[in-house]
C-alpha positions as CSV (number, residue, x, y, z in Angstrom):
1,X,115.1,-74.6,14.1
2,X,111.5,-74.6,15.1
3,X,109.8,-72.6,18.3
4,X,108.6,-76.0,19.8
5,X,109.7,-74.7,23.2
6,X,107.1,-74.5,26.8
7,X,107.0,-70.8,26.4
8,X,106.4,-71.0,22.9
9,X,103.6,-73.0,23.2
10,X,102.4,-70.9,26.1
11,X,102.1,-67.5,25.0
12,X,99.2,-65.5,24.2
13,X,100.1,-65.0,20.7
14,X,100.4,-68.4,19.1
15,X,97.3,-69.4,21.2
16,X,94.8,-66.9,20.3
17,X,95.4,-67.7,16.4
18,X,94.0,-71.2,17.4
19,X,90.7,-69.7,19.3
20,X,87.9,-68.8,16.1
21,X,86.7,-65.0,16.5
22,X,83.5,-65.8,17.6
23,X,84.7,-67.4,20.7
24,X,86.6,-64.4,21.1
25,X,83.7,-61.6,20.5
26,X,81.8,-63.2,23.4
27,X,81.2,-60.3,25.6
28,X,81.5,-58.2,22.9
29,X,78.9,-54.9,22.1
30,X,80.3,-54.9,18.1
31,X,77.0,-55.7,15.7
32,X,74.8,-55.6,18.6
33,X,71.2,-53.2,19.2
34,X,70.4,-51.8,22.8
35,X,66.7,-52.4,24.4
36,X,66.1,-50.0,27.2
37,X,63.6,-51.1,29.4
38,X,62.3,-49.9,33.0
39,X,63.0,-46.3,31.5
40,X,66.3,-46.9,31.1
41,X,67.0,-49.0,34.7
42,X,66.9,-52.1,32.3
43,X,69.3,-52.6,29.0
44,X,69.6,-55.8,26.5
45,X,71.7,-55.8,24.0
46,X,70.3,-57.9,20.8
47,X,71.8,-59.0,17.7
48,X,69.1,-58.3,15.5
49,X,66.8,-55.3,15.6
50,X,64.0,-56.9,14.3
51,X,63.4,-58.9,17.3
52,X,63.4,-55.5,19.2
53,X,59.4,-55.7,19.9
54,X,59.5,-59.5,21.1
55,X,62.2,-59.0,23.3
56,X,59.9,-56.4,25.3
57,X,57.2,-58.3,25.3
58,X,59.1,-61.6,26.4
59,X,60.2,-59.1,29.3
60,X,57.4,-58.3,30.5
61,X,55.5,-61.6,30.6
62,X,58.4,-62.5,32.7
63,X,58.8,-59.2,34.9
64,X,54.8,-59.6,35.8
65,X,55.0,-63.3,36.3
66,X,58.0,-62.9,39.0
67,X,56.0,-60.0,40.7
68,X,53.2,-62.4,40.9
69,X,55.3,-65.4,42.1
70,X,56.0,-62.9,45.7
71,X,52.0,-61.4,45.7
72,X,50.0,-62.9,48.9
73,X,47.6,-64.9,48.1
74,X,44.1,-64.2,48.6
75,X,42.1,-65.6,51.5
76,X,38.7,-67.1,50.7
């Protein structure tokens, strides 16, 4: 007899077999490299170690622009 009951279809083990491995690894740090920024205050995980310097530059540019938005404009 084929197991085609509602309970069998709702079991996690049965549904997990249909989910691709890439979706199961979402949020996982396996195979990722840490980039520590702001003297240890911020950590970003990247998958390609060769892009570390690019990630640092992008972060510095974003932080610089963020603080400029809230700075007071000089009076003329």
